Backbone as JSON Lines, residues from 0, in Angstrom:
{"i":0,"aa":"K","n":[109.21,-85.51,-213.03],"ca":[110.07,-86.03,-211.92],"c":[110.14,-84.85,-210.82]}
{"i":1,"aa":"N","n":[110.22,-83.55,-211.23],"ca":[110.06,-82.54,-209.97],"c":[108.78,-82.68,-209.04]}
{"i":2,"aa":"E","n":[107.74,-83.28,-209.79],"ca":[106.56,-83.16,-209.04],"c":[106.58,-84.39,-208.05]}
{"i":3,"aa":"I","n":[107.45,-85.65,-208.69],"ca":[107.46,-86.71,-207.71],"c":[108.49,-86.27,-206.41]}
{"i":4,"aa":"D","n":[109.47,-85.43,-206.83],"ca":[110.5,-84.94,-205.78],"c":[109.76,-84.08,-204.77]}
{"i":5,"aa":"N","n":[108.93,-83.5,-205.2],"ca":[108.09,-82.42,-204.07],"c":[107.22,-83.3,-203.48]}
{"i":6,"aa":"L","n":[106.63,-84.18,-203.83],"ca":[105.7,-84.93,-203.14],"c":[106.37,-86.11,-202.18]}
{"i":7,"aa":"L","n":[107.84,-86.43,-202.6],"ca":[108.6,-87.36,-201.7],"c":[109.35,-86.71,-200.67]}
{"i":8,"aa":"K","n":[109.69,-85.18,-200.9],"ca":[110.34,-84.43,-199.81],"c":[110.07,-84.55,-198.5]}
{"i":9,"aa":"P","n":[108.77,-84.35,-198.13],"ca":[108.63,-84.61,-196.62],"c":[108.78,-86.04,-196.1]}
{"i":10,"aa":"F","n":[108.6,-87.0,-196.94],"ca":[108.93,-88.44,-196.6],"c":[110.29,-88.53,-196.41]}
{"i":11,"aa":"V","n":[111.05,-87.94,-197.28],"ca":[112.55,-88.2,-197.23],"c":[113.06,-87.5,-196.02]}
{"i":12,"aa":"D","n":[112.75,-86.21,-195.98],"ca":[113.1,-85.54,-194.73],"c":[112.87,-86.01,-193.45]}
{"i":13,"aa":"S","n":[111.72,-86.67,-193.15],"ca":[111.43,-87.29,-191.85],"c":[111.56,-88.96,-192.07]}
{"i":14,"aa":"F","n":[112.6,-89.42,-192.81],"ca":[112.71,-90.79,-192.89],"c":[113.24,-91.42,-191.51]}
{"i":15,"aa":"S","n":[112.43,-92.34,-190.96],"ca":[113.18,-92.72,-189.84],"c":[112.73,-94.3,-189.7]}
{"i":16,"aa":"S","n":[113.34,-94.9,-188.88],"ca":[113.15,-96.46,-188.67],"c":[111.9,-96.73,-187.82]}
{"i":17,"aa":"T","n":[110.86,-96.81,-188.54],"ca":[109.42,-96.81,-187.77],"c":[108.56,-97.48,-188.73]}
{"i":18,"aa":"E","n":[107.52,-98.28,-188.21],"ca":[106.63,-99.12,-188.73],"c":[106.05,-98.42,-190.04]}
{"i":19,"aa":"E","n":[105.66,-97.12,-190.02],"ca":[105.21,-96.45,-191.1],"c":[106.03,-96.34,-192.25]}
{"i":20,"aa":"T","n":[107.11,-96.21,-191.78],"ca":[108.27,-96.07,-193.13],"c":[108.43,-97.59,-193.61]}
{"i":21,"aa":"A","n":[108.4,-98.66,-193.04],"ca":[108.31,-99.99,-193.74],"c":[107.03,-100.03,-194.45]}
{"i":22,"aa":"S","n":[105.82,-99.64,-193.92],"ca":[104.71,-99.73,-194.44],"c":[104.48,-99.04,-195.64]}
{"i":23,"aa":"F","n":[104.96,-97.72,-195.52],"ca":[104.9,-97.09,-196.94],"c":[105.84,-97.53,-197.98]}
{"i":24,"aa":"I","n":[107.03,-98.25,-197.91],"ca":[107.73,-98.51,-198.78],"c":[107.08,-99.75,-199.24]}
{"i":25,"aa":"G","n":[106.54,-100.64,-198.4],"ca":[105.66,-101.82,-199.02],"c":[104.46,-101.35,-199.77]}
{"i":26,"aa":"E","n":[103.83,-100.24,-199.42],"ca":[102.7,-99.8,-200.46],"c":[103.19,-99.27,-201.68]}
{"i":27,"aa":"L","n":[104.48,-98.82,-201.71],"ca":[105.01,-98.33,-202.92],"c":[105.36,-99.58,-204.03]}
{"i":28,"aa":"V","n":[105.61,-100.63,-203.43],"ca":[105.92,-101.74,-204.12],"c":[104.76,-102.22,-204.68]}
{"i":29,"aa":"S","n":[103.66,-102.3,-203.77],"ca":[102.32,-102.67,-204.24],"c":[101.69,-101.91,-205.29]}
{"i":30,"aa":"A","n":[101.85,-100.54,-205.27],"ca":[101.36,-99.62,-206.38],"c":[102.28,-99.79,-207.61]}
{"i":31,"aa":"E","n":[103.4,-100.03,-207.59],"ca":[104.23,-100.37,-208.87],"c":[103.78,-101.59,-209.51]}
{"i":32,"aa":"D","n":[103.57,-102.62,-208.55],"ca":[102.98,-103.76,-209.08],"c":[101.89,-103.72,-209.72]}
{"i":33,"aa":"Y","n":[100.82,-102.96,-209.4],"ca":[99.85,-102.81,-209.95],"c":[99.84,-101.58,-211.21]}
{"i":34,"aa":"L","n":[100.42,-100.48,-210.85],"ca":[100.63,-99.48,-212.05],"c":[101.4,-99.52,-213.23]}
{"i":35,"aa":"N","n":[102.66,-100.27,-212.75],"ca":[103.55,-100.44,-213.82],"c":[104.3,-99.0,-214.41]}
{"i":36,"aa":"K","n":[104.56,-97.9,-213.52],"ca":[105.31,-96.92,-213.94],"c":[106.73,-97.01,-213.56]}
{"i":37,"aa":"Y","n":[107.43,-97.56,-214.44],"ca":[108.81,-98.26,-214.22],"c":[109.72,-96.97,-213.97]}
{"i":38,"aa":"E","n":[109.72,-96.05,-214.76],"ca":[110.68,-94.75,-214.63],"c":[110.6,-94.06,-213.36]}
{"i":39,"aa":"Q","n":[109.19,-93.75,-212.87],"ca":[108.93,-93.09,-211.69],"c":[109.29,-93.84,-210.54]}
{"i":40,"aa":"F","n":[109.01,-95.28,-210.63],"ca":[109.55,-95.77,-209.47],"c":[110.77,-95.97,-209.27]}
{"i":41,"aa":"W","n":[111.64,-96.12,-210.12],"ca":[113.19,-96.14,-210.03],"c":[113.52,-95.01,-209.52]}
{"i":42,"aa":"H","n":[112.96,-93.77,-209.99],"ca":[113.43,-92.41,-209.67],"c":[113.14,-92.33,-208.08]}
{"i":43,"aa":"I","n":[112.09,-92.89,-207.54],"ca":[111.79,-92.68,-206.26],"c":[112.85,-93.78,-205.54]}
{"i":44,"aa":"W","n":[113.04,-94.86,-206.03],"ca":[113.88,-95.95,-205.28],"c":[115.37,-95.49,-205.19]}
{"i":45,"aa":"N","n":[115.89,-94.89,-206.47],"ca":[117.31,-94.28,-206.34],"c":[117.28,-93.11,-205.32]}
{"i":46,"aa":"N","n":[116.32,-92.55,-205.23],"ca":[116.37,-91.25,-204.08],"c":[116.39,-91.58,-202.75]}
{"i":47,"aa":"L","n":[115.66,-92.95,-202.57],"ca":[115.78,-93.37,-201.11],"c":[116.91,-93.98,-200.69]}
{"i":48,"aa":"Y","n":[117.44,-94.45,-201.47],"ca":[118.74,-95.21,-201.01],"c":[119.63,-94.54,-200.12]}
{"i":49,"aa":"P","n":[120.02,-93.25,-200.33],"ca":[121.05,-92.59,-199.41],"c":[120.42,-92.73,-197.92]}
{"i":50,"aa":"K","n":[118.97,-92.6,-197.64],"ca":[118.29,-92.59,-196.59],"c":[118.32,-93.94,-195.89]}
{"i":51,"aa":"I","n":[118.3,-95.13,-196.7],"ca":[118.36,-96.32,-196.22],"c":[119.53,-96.61,-195.63]}
{"i":52,"aa":"K","n":[120.68,-96.03,-196.48],"ca":[122.09,-96.34,-195.97],"c":[122.32,-95.56,-194.63]}
{"i":53,"aa":"E","n":[121.86,-94.38,-194.48],"ca":[122.05,-93.5,-193.34],"c":[121.22,-94.43,-192.13]}
{"i":54,"aa":"L","n":[120.35,-94.92,-192.48],"ca":[119.54,-95.76,-191.42],"c":[120.39,-96.89,-190.87]}
{"i":55,"aa":"C","n":[120.91,-97.68,-191.82],"ca":[121.83,-98.76,-191.5],"c":[122.75,-98.37,-190.59]}
{"i":56,"aa":"L","n":[123.5,-97.25,-190.58],"ca":[124.67,-96.74,-189.87],"c":[124.02,-96.52,-188.42]}
{"i":57,"aa":"T","n":[122.96,-96.08,-188.29],"ca":[122.46,-95.45,-186.95],"c":[121.4,-96.56,-186.13]}
{"i":58,"aa":"Q","n":[120.77,-97.21,-187.03],"ca":[119.6,-97.99,-186.23],"c":[119.95,-99.47,-186.28]}
{"i":59,"aa":"R","n":[119.36,-100.19,-185.45],"ca":[119.06,-101.61,-185.54],"c":[117.66,-101.92,-185.31]}
{"i":60,"aa":"G","n":[117.35,-103.21,-185.13],"ca":[116.07,-103.51,-184.65],"c":[115.0,-103.86,-185.69]}
{"i":61,"aa":"Y","n":[113.62,-104.3,-185.13],"ca":[112.86,-104.89,-186.04],"c":[112.27,-103.94,-187.32]}
{"i":62,"aa":"H","n":[111.96,-102.6,-187.01],"ca":[111.48,-101.84,-188.18],"c":[112.56,-101.58,-189.36]}
{"i":63,"aa":"L","n":[113.77,-101.67,-188.7],"ca":[114.95,-101.47,-190.17],"c":[115.07,-102.8,-190.76]}
{"i":64,"aa":"K","n":[114.73,-103.81,-190.14],"ca":[114.65,-105.2,-190.94],"c":[113.34,-105.02,-192.0]}
{"i":65,"aa":"E","n":[112.36,-104.77,-191.42],"ca":[111.14,-104.46,-192.5],"c":[111.45,-103.53,-193.52]}
{"i":66,"aa":"I","n":[111.98,-102.47,-193.39],"ca":[112.14,-101.51,-194.05],"c":[113.24,-102.13,-195.33]}
{"i":67,"aa":"I","n":[114.29,-102.52,-194.86],"ca":[115.15,-103.18,-195.98],"c":[114.53,-104.25,-196.62]}
{"i":68,"aa":"I","n":[113.93,-105.28,-196.11],"ca":[113.03,-106.16,-196.7],"c":[112.21,-105.88,-197.75]}
{"i":69,"aa":"N","n":[111.48,-104.66,-197.53],"ca":[110.56,-104.03,-198.48],"c":[111.29,-103.26,-199.58]}
{"i":70,"aa":"Y","n":[112.23,-102.54,-199.18],"ca":[113.06,-101.63,-200.06],"c":[113.73,-102.49,-200.94]}
{"i":71,"aa":"L","n":[114.39,-103.81,-200.62],"ca":[115.2,-104.64,-201.45],"c":[114.21,-105.57,-202.27]}
{"i":72,"aa":"L","n":[112.8,-105.36,-202.25],"ca":[111.86,-106.16,-202.85],"c":[111.6,-107.45,-202.56]}
{"i":73,"aa":"A","n":[112.07,-107.84,-201.39],"ca":[111.84,-109.29,-200.9],"c":[110.57,-109.08,-200.17]}
{"i":74,"aa":"W","n":[109.46,-108.43,-200.91],"ca":[108.27,-108.39,-200.52],"c":[107.53,-109.68,-200.2]}
{"i":75,"aa":"R","n":[106.67,-109.55,-199.16],"ca":[106.14,-110.91,-198.55],"c":[104.83,-111.12,-199.47]}
{"i":76,"aa":"W","n":[104.24,-110.28,-200.21],"ca":[103.06,-110.48,-201.1],"c":[103.38,-111.07,-202.52]}
{"i":77,"aa":"W","n":[104.71,-111.18,-202.88],"ca":[104.63,-111.86,-204.3],"c":[104.07,-113.14,-204.34]}
{"i":78,"aa":"R","n":[103.33,-113.45,-205.62],"ca":[102.65,-114.87,-205.55],"c":[103.77,-115.92,-205.38]}
{"i":79,"aa":"E","n":[103.26,-117.01,-205.13],"ca":[103.95,-118.27,-204.92],"c":[104.62,-118.58,-206.43]}
{"i":80,"aa":"G","n":[105.9,-118.98,-206.57],"ca":[106.42,-119.23,-207.89],"c":[106.69,-118.13,-208.81]}
{"i":81,"aa":"I","n":[106.76,-117.02,-208.49],"ca":[106.9,-115.96,-209.29],"c":[108.42,-115.84,-209.61]}
{"i":82,"aa":"E","n":[108.82,-115.48,-210.97],"ca":[110.41,-115.58,-211.22],"c":[110.79,-114.45,-211.76]}
{"i":83,"aa":"E","n":[109.78,-113.57,-212.3],"ca":[110.44,-112.18,-212.68],"c":[109.22,-111.16,-212.31]}
{"i":84,"aa":"W","n":[109.64,-109.86,-212.56],"ca":[108.81,-108.6,-212.11],"c":[108.85,-107.68,-213.26]}
{"i":85,"aa":"H","n":[107.95,-107.06,-213.8],"ca":[107.99,-106.14,-214.8],"c":[108.84,-105.02,-214.56]}
{"i":86,"aa":"S","n":[109.12,-104.49,-213.33],"ca":[109.98,-103.55,-213.01],"c":[111.35,-103.78,-212.43]}
{"i":87,"aa":"L","n":[111.76,-105.16,-212.43],"ca":[113.13,-105.42,-211.92],"c":[113.97,-105.98,-213.31]}
{"i":88,"aa":"K","n":[114.8,-105.16,-213.96],"ca":[115.24,-105.47,-215.16],"c":[116.98,-105.44,-214.82]}
{"i":89,"aa":"K","n":[117.67,-105.66,-215.78],"ca":[118.92,-106.02,-215.67],"c":[119.66,-104.6,-215.12]}
{"i":90,"aa":"E","n":[119.18,-103.54,-215.86],"ca":[119.91,-101.99,-215.52],"c":[119.49,-101.69,-213.82]}
{"i":91,"aa":"N","n":[118.59,-102.6,-213.29],"ca":[118.48,-101.99,-212.03],"c":[119.23,-102.6,-210.79]}
{"i":92,"aa":"L","n":[119.95,-103.67,-211.56],"ca":[120.7,-104.43,-210.32],"c":[121.8,-103.95,-209.73]}
{"i":93,"aa":"S","n":[122.25,-102.61,-209.94],"ca":[123.19,-102.06,-209.13],"c":[122.47,-101.58,-207.66]}
{"i":94,"aa":"L","n":[121.25,-101.66,-207.66],"ca":[120.72,-101.88,-206.12],"c":[121.31,-102.76,-205.39]}
{"i":95,"aa":"Y","n":[121.23,-103.95,-205.95],"ca":[121.81,-105.0,-204.95],"c":[123.34,-105.06,-204.93]}
{"i":96,"aa":"T","n":[124.27,-104.87,-205.98],"ca":[125.48,-104.59,-205.91],"c":[125.93,-103.58,-204.9]}
{"i":97,"aa":"N","n":[125.31,-102.6,-204.74],"ca":[125.45,-101.48,-203.7],"c":[125.3,-101.55,-202.5]}
{"i":98,"aa":"A","n":[123.95,-102.48,-202.13],"ca":[123.55,-102.86,-201.01],"c":[124.33,-103.85,-200.42]}
{"i":99,"aa":"S","n":[124.77,-104.98,-201.23],"ca":[125.83,-105.8,-200.83],"c":[127.14,-105.26,-200.36]}
{"i":100,"aa":"K","n":[127.66,-104.45,-200.97],"ca":[128.81,-103.7,-200.71],"c":[128.72,-102.83,-199.35]}
{"i":101,"aa":"E","n":[127.83,-102.18,-199.38],"ca":[127.64,-100.93,-198.42],"c":[126.99,-101.27,-197.24]}
{"i":102,"aa":"I","n":[126.08,-102.13,-197.42],"ca":[125.18,-102.48,-196.07],"c":[124.97,-103.84,-195.89]}
{"i":103,"aa":"G","n":[125.96,-104.6,-196.36],"ca":[125.7,-106.09,-196.38],"c":[125.97,-106.89,-194.74]}
{"i":104,"aa":"N","n":[126.56,-105.73,-193.93],"ca":[126.62,-106.09,-192.44],"c":[125.3,-106.13,-191.79]}
{"i":105,"aa":"I","n":[124.25,-105.83,-192.45],"ca":[123.01,-105.92,-191.7],"c":[122.16,-107.17,-192.24]}
{"i":106,"aa":"P","n":[122.04,-108.11,-191.39],"ca":[121.39,-109.55,-191.6],"c":[120.14,-109.55,-192.75]}
{"i":107,"aa":"A","n":[119.51,-108.33,-192.53],"ca":[118.02,-108.37,-193.63],"c":[118.75,-108.18,-195.07]}
{"i":108,"aa":"V","n":[119.9,-107.64,-195.18],"ca":[120.28,-107.63,-196.66],"c":[120.66,-108.99,-197.15]}
{"i":109,"aa":"L","n":[121.27,-109.86,-196.58],"ca":[121.55,-111.17,-197.13],"c":[120.24,-111.82,-197.31]}
{"i":110,"aa":"Y","n":[119.41,-111.87,-196.27],"ca":[118.07,-112.45,-196.35],"c":[117.32,-111.88,-197.55]}
{"i":111,"aa":"S","n":[117.36,-110.6,-197.83],"ca":[116.32,-110.05,-199.04],"c":[117.11,-110.39,-200.4]}
{"i":112,"aa":"V","n":[118.25,-110.44,-200.41],"ca":[119.06,-110.87,-201.72],"c":[118.77,-112.13,-201.97]}
{"i":113,"aa":"V","n":[118.84,-113.19,-201.1],"ca":[118.69,-114.58,-201.5],"c":[116.94,-114.96,-201.69]}
{"i":114,"aa":"K","n":[116.24,-114.05,-201.05],"ca":[114.86,-114.11,-201.02],"c":[114.44,-113.82,-202.6]}
{"i":115,"aa":"V","n":[114.95,-112.79,-203.07],"ca":[114.63,-112.08,-204.32],"c":[115.14,-113.03,-205.36]}
{"i":116,"aa":"L","n":[116.52,-113.86,-205.07],"ca":[117.03,-114.54,-206.23],"c":[116.33,-115.81,-206.34]}
{"i":117,"aa":"N","n":[115.32,-115.9,-205.25],"ca":[114.54,-117.29,-205.44],"c":[112.99,-116.79,-205.77]}
{"i":118,"aa":"S","n":[112.79,-115.64,-206.15],"ca":[111.45,-115.15,-206.59],"c":[111.71,-114.02,-207.86]}
{"i":119,"aa":"I","n":[111.31,-112.96,-207.69],"ca":[111.52,-112.01,-208.97],"c":[112.75,-111.9,-209.54]}
{"i":120,"aa":"G","n":[113.89,-112.33,-208.84],"ca":[115.21,-112.26,-209.52],"c":[115.82,-113.48,-209.9]}
{"i":121,"aa":"T","n":[114.92,-114.42,-210.19],"ca":[115.37,-115.68,-210.43],"c":[116.17,-115.72,-211.86]}
{"i":122,"aa":"N","n":[116.21,-114.82,-212.52],"ca":[116.99,-115.0,-213.84],"c":[118.32,-114.32,-213.76]}
{"i":123,"aa":"F","n":[118.53,-113.82,-212.4],"ca":[119.8,-113.09,-212.28],"c":[120.76,-114.06,-211.28]}
{"i":124,"aa":"K","n":[121.01,-115.19,-211.77],"ca":[121.65,-116.1,-210.82],"c":[123.26,-115.72,-210.73]}
{"i":125,"aa":"D","n":[123.7,-115.45,-211.96],"ca":[125.13,-115.08,-212.12],"c":[125.54,-113.86,-211.37]}
{"i":126,"aa":"E","n":[124.75,-112.72,-211.48],"ca":[125.03,-111.62,-210.54],"c":[124.8,-111.9,-209.23]}
{"i":127,"aa":"G","n":[123.65,-112.8,-208.69],"ca":[123.32,-113.3,-207.5],"c":[124.59,-113.84,-206.63]}
{"i":128,"aa":"I","n":[125.43,-114.66,-207.36],"ca":[126.61,-115.25,-206.86],"c":[127.51,-113.95,-206.33]}
{"i":129,"aa":"D","n":[127.59,-113.02,-207.23],"ca":[128.44,-111.97,-206.88],"c":[128.04,-111.23,-205.64]}
{"i":130,"aa":"W","n":[126.99,-110.95,-205.57],"ca":[126.22,-110.39,-204.3],"c":[126.33,-111.0,-203.02]}
{"i":131,"aa":"I","n":[126.1,-112.18,-203.22],"ca":[126.23,-113.29,-201.94],"c":[127.61,-113.23,-201.37]}
{"i":132,"aa":"Y","n":[128.59,-113.5,-202.55],"ca":[130.15,-113.52,-202.14],"c":[130.38,-112.22,-201.56]}
{"i":133,"aa":"T","n":[130.16,-110.97,-201.87],"ca":[130.44,-109.93,-201.57],"c":[129.97,-109.82,-200.14]}
{"i":134,"aa":"I","n":[128.81,-110.18,-199.71],"ca":[128.35,-110.03,-198.23],"c":[129.08,-111.08,-197.58]}
{"i":135,"aa":"V","n":[129.23,-112.39,-197.82],"ca":[129.75,-113.38,-196.93],"c":[131.26,-113.12,-196.93]}
{"i":136,"aa":"S","n":[131.99,-112.53,-197.93],"ca":[133.41,-112.51,-197.73],"c":[133.67,-111.22,-196.94]}
{"i":137,"aa":"N","n":[132.72,-110.25,-196.82],"ca":[133.14,-109.04,-196.01],"c":[132.63,-109.11,-194.53]}
{"i":138,"aa":"N","n":[131.87,-110.08,-194.42],"ca":[131.13,-110.14,-192.9],"c":[130.96,-111.63,-192.68]}
{"i":139,"aa":"K","n":[132.18,-112.21,-192.5],"ca":[132.38,-113.62,-192.28],"c":[131.67,-114.03,-190.95]}
{"i":140,"aa":"S","n":[131.6,-113.4,-189.96],"ca":[130.83,-113.98,-188.66],"c":[129.53,-113.15,-188.53]}
{"i":141,"aa":"L","n":[128.88,-112.81,-189.76],"ca":[127.53,-112.25,-189.76],"c":[126.56,-113.07,-188.92]}
{"i":142,"aa":"H","n":[125.97,-112.51,-187.87],"ca":[124.81,-113.3,-187.05],"c":[123.55,-112.84,-187.74]}
{"i":143,"aa":"L","n":[122.93,-113.71,-188.09],"ca":[121.64,-113.7,-189.01],"c":[120.26,-113.61,-187.92]}
{"i":144,"aa":"D","n":[120.54,-113.88,-186.67],"ca":[119.54,-113.76,-185.45],"c":[118.27,-114.48,-186.19]}
{"i":145,"aa":"D","n":[117.05,-113.85,-185.93],"ca":[115.97,-114.53,-186.31],"c":[115.66,-114.67,-187.81]}
{"i":146,"aa":"L","n":[116.73,-114.14,-188.52],"ca":[116.41,-114.44,-190.07],"c":[117.26,-115.62,-190.49]}
{"i":147,"aa":"E","n":[117.99,-116.37,-189.5],"ca":[118.84,-117.4,-189.87],"c":[118.05,-118.47,-190.57]}
{"i":148,"aa":"S","n":[117.19,-119.08,-190.06],"ca":[116.5,-120.37,-190.72],"c":[116.02,-120.07,-192.12]}
{"i":149,"aa":"N","n":[115.42,-118.96,-192.26],"ca":[115.01,-118.56,-193.54],"c":[115.99,-118.34,-194.53]}
{"i":150,"aa":"T","n":[116.95,-117.46,-194.16],"ca":[118.04,-117.26,-194.98],"c":[118.82,-118.29,-195.34]}
{"i":151,"aa":"L","n":[119.02,-119.19,-194.65],"ca":[119.67,-120.49,-195.14],"c":[119.05,-121.25,-195.89]}
{"i":152,"aa":"F","n":[117.6,-121.42,-195.62],"ca":[116.63,-122.08,-196.57],"c":[116.58,-121.65,-197.99]}
{"i":153,"aa":"Y","n":[116.68,-120.19,-198.13],"ca":[116.61,-119.77,-199.47],"c":[118.22,-119.7,-200.0]}
{"i":154,"aa":"L","n":[119.08,-119.62,-199.18],"ca":[120.55,-119.72,-199.76],"c":[120.9,-121.26,-200.29]}
{"i":155,"aa":"E","n":[120.23,-122.31,-199.63],"ca":[120.47,-123.4,-200.13],"c":[119.74,-123.83,-201.21]}
{"i":156,"aa":"K","n":[118.36,-123.15,-201.43],"ca":[117.67,-123.55,-202.61],"c":[118.25,-122.95,-203.71]}
{"i":157,"aa":"F","n":[118.78,-121.72,-203.73],"ca":[119.54,-120.91,-204.69],"c":[120.7,-121.72,-205.22]}
{"i":158,"aa":"L","n":[121.44,-122.01,-204.0],"ca":[122.88,-122.71,-204.38],"c":[122.79,-124.22,-205.08]}
{"i":159,"aa":"R","n":[121.68,-124.89,-204.63],"ca":[121.41,-126.16,-205.18],"c":[121.12,-126.03,-206.87]}
{"i":160,"aa":"K","n":[120.24,-124.92,-207.24],"ca":[120.05,-124.45,-208.62],"c":[121.46,-124.26,-209.15]}
{"i":161,"aa":"F","n":[122.1,-123.33,-208.81],"ca":[123.22,-122.73,-209.24],"c":[124.23,-123.83,-209.47]}
{"i":162,"aa":"V","n":[124.52,-124.5,-208.66],"ca":[125.43,-125.61,-208.81],"c":[124.99,-126.72,-209.73]}
{"i":163,"aa":"F","n":[123.74,-127.05,-209.72],"ca":[123.19,-128.09,-210.85],"c":[123.52,-127.45,-212.1]}
{"i":164,"aa":"I","n":[123.33,-126.22,-212.4],"ca":[123.31,-125.62,-213.8],"c":[124.65,-125.46,-214.14]}
{"i":165,"aa":"N","n":[125.62,-125.23,-213.13],"ca":[126.92,-124.57,-213.42],"c":[128.12,-125.54,-212.97]}
{"i":166,"aa":"R","n":[127.77,-126.86,-212.46],"ca":[128.83,-127.84,-211.82],"c":[130.04,-127.84,-212.65]}
{"i":167,"aa":"Q","n":[129.92,-127.98,-214.14],"ca":[131.25,-128.06,-214.81],"c":[131.97,-126.85,-214.9]}
{"i":168,"aa":"K","n":[131.38,-125.74,-215.1],"ca":[131.87,-124.56,-215.21],"c":[132.76,-124.1,-213.85]}
{"i":169,"aa":"I","n":[131.97,-124.43,-212.66],"ca":[132.61,-124.18,-211.45],"c":[133.84,-125.01,-211.28]}
{"i":170,"aa":"K","n":[134.05,-126.14,-211.73],"ca":[135.22,-127.14,-211.57],"c":[136.25,-126.61,-212.6]}
{"i":171,"aa":"E","n":[135.85,-125.84,-213.68],"ca":[136.96,-125.4,-214.66],"c":[137.4,-124.04,-214.37]}
{"i":172,"aa":"E","n":[136.47,-123.25,-213.91],"ca":[136.74,-121.82,-213.68],"c":[137.21,-121.41,-212.34]}
{"i":173,"aa":"I","n":[138.54,-121.33,-211.89],"ca":[138.87,-121.06,-210.83],"c":[138.36,-119.72,-209.95]}
{"i":174,"aa":"K","n":[138.08,-118.82,-210.94],"ca":[137.48,-117.44,-210.23],"c":[136.05,-117.88,-209.72]}
{"i":175,"aa":"L","n":[135.2,-118.57,-210.27],"ca":[133.93,-118.87,-209.91],"c":[134.01,-119.74,-208.78]}
{"i":176,"aa":"K","n":[134.74,-120.68,-209.04],"ca":[134.9,-121.47,-207.91],"c":[135.38,-121.03,-206.37]}
{"i":177,"aa":"N","n":[136.14,-120.04,-206.55],"ca":[136.56,-119.22,-205.53],"c":[135.54,-118.26,-204.77]}
{"i":178,"aa":"K","n":[134.56,-118.17,-205.59],"ca":[133.27,-117.41,-205.02],"c":[132.28,-118.41,-204.48]}
{"i":179,"aa":"V","n":[132.11,-119.44,-205.15],"ca":[131.15,-120.48,-204.63],"c":[131.56,-121.22,-203.33]}
{"i":180,"aa":"I","n":[132.83,-121.57,-203.1],"ca":[133.27,-122.18,-202.09],"c":[133.08,-121.37,-200.82]}
{"i":181,"aa":"P","n":[133.58,-120.03,-200.67],"ca":[133.39,-119.35,-199.43],"c":[131.87,-119.27,-198.94]}
{"i":182,"aa":"I","n":[131.09,-119.19,-200.04],"ca":[129.6,-119.08,-199.61],"c":[129.0,-120.41,-199.23]}
{"i":183,"aa":"L","n":[129.37,-121.72,-199.73],"ca":[129.17,-122.85,-199.11],"c":[129.71,-122.87,-197.73]}
{"i":184,"aa":"D","n":[130.97,-122.56,-197.56],"ca":[131.55,-122.76,-196.06],"c":[130.8,-121.8,-195.22]}
{"i":185,"aa":"F","n":[130.32,-120.59,-195.56],"ca":[129.47,-119.81,-194.98],"c":[128.16,-120.53,-194.21]}
{"i":186,"aa":"I","n":[127.63,-121.43,-195.28],"ca":[126.39,-122.09,-194.87],"c":[126.55,-123.38,-193.98]}
{"i":187,"aa":"I","n":[127.92,-123.81,-194.26],"ca":[128.12,-125.14,-193.42],"c":[128.56,-124.62,-192.12]}
{"i":188,"aa":"E","n":[129.07,-123.52,-192.0],"ca":[129.37,-123.09,-190.39],"c":[128.39,-122.84,-189.81]}
{"i":189,"aa":"R","n":[127.34,-122.55,-190.44],"ca":[125.72,-122.3,-189.66],"c":[125.1,-123.56,-189.75]}
{"i":190,"aa":"G","n":[125.51,-124.66,-189.9],"ca":[125.0,-126.09,-189.89],"c":[124.13,-126.63,-191.1]}
{"i":191,"aa":"S","n":[124.62,-126.15,-192.2],"ca":[123.87,-126.63,-193.36],"c":[124.53,-127.8,-193.93]}
{"i":192,"aa":"I","n":[123.95,-128.94,-193.82],"ca":[124.26,-130.26,-194.45],"c":[124.23,-130.3,-195.84]}
{"i":193,"aa":"H","n":[123.31,-129.74,-196.64],"ca":[123.21,-129.43,-197.87],"c":[124.34,-128.66,-198.53]}
{"i":194,"aa":"G","n":[124.95,-127.64,-197.73],"ca":[126.18,-126.88,-198.16],"c":[127.26,-127.84,-198.22]}
{"i":195,"aa":"Y","n":[127.57,-128.94,-197.29],"ca":[128.52,-129.77,-197.18],"c":[128.56,-130.87,-198.39]}
{"i":196,"aa":"L","n":[127.15,-131.22,-198.78],"ca":[127.03,-132.12,-199.95],"c":[127.28,-131.41,-201.35]}
{"i":197,"aa":"L","n":[126.94,-130.02,-201.3],"ca":[127.34,-129.39,-202.44],"c":[128.73,-129.02,-202.87]}
{"i":198,"aa":"R","n":[129.36,-128.71,-201.61],"ca":[130.88,-128.46,-201.65],"c":[131.62,-129.68,-202.08]}
{"i":199,"aa":"E","n":[131.09,-130.84,-201.54],"ca":[131.74,-132.08,-202.05],"c":[131.61,-132.39,-203.38]}
{"i":200,"aa":"S","n":[130.4,-132.03,-204.04],"ca":[130.12,-132.46,-205.38],"c":[130.99,-131.53,-206.48]}
{"i":201,"aa":"I","n":[131.56,-130.47,-205.96],"ca":[132.2,-129.53,-206.94],"c":[133.74,-129.42,-206.63]}
{"i":202,"aa":"L","n":[134.25,-130.19,-205.48],"ca":[135.67,-130.08,-205.44],"c":[136.46,-130.92,-206.41]}
């Protein structure tokens, strides 16, 4: 781990919102996909989080969006239909819990979360509802900008599955219902017909 820290230090010290940073993070995901060095990967990932958070406070723009998408593992090169990844396990999910709470005001965070829930994080639906609820309840007027149509697409897809599996539970458990309804309201306000139909089905 010391060796990793030494190698990582120059990158962390000069961490900035550039195309190179986004590309390097993407390369790390690609390397981990191939090499499967789980502990080393998460050591690096946890070390990068404070820097990511810092960038979100000071930067906006295209490169930040790409950095976040790669860092939150909403990587564009996952194969079609993938539902899990050898390096994303239950014990790593604090990444999304923290990002939802601390940088959920950045549109790319919601996009990344819902994309992951439709790909390598398919098995984490219950946790996923909490992450999405945290983001939409703290950022009701979130402007998704150029990510809007894709974010809504992934949100609808995820919510259709979630409601289908949990319809009875949502009707019976007020706590769960109180998370799902605000998420549906959020997508309805952005023009989602599916959201409206799903809300009708659980009221």
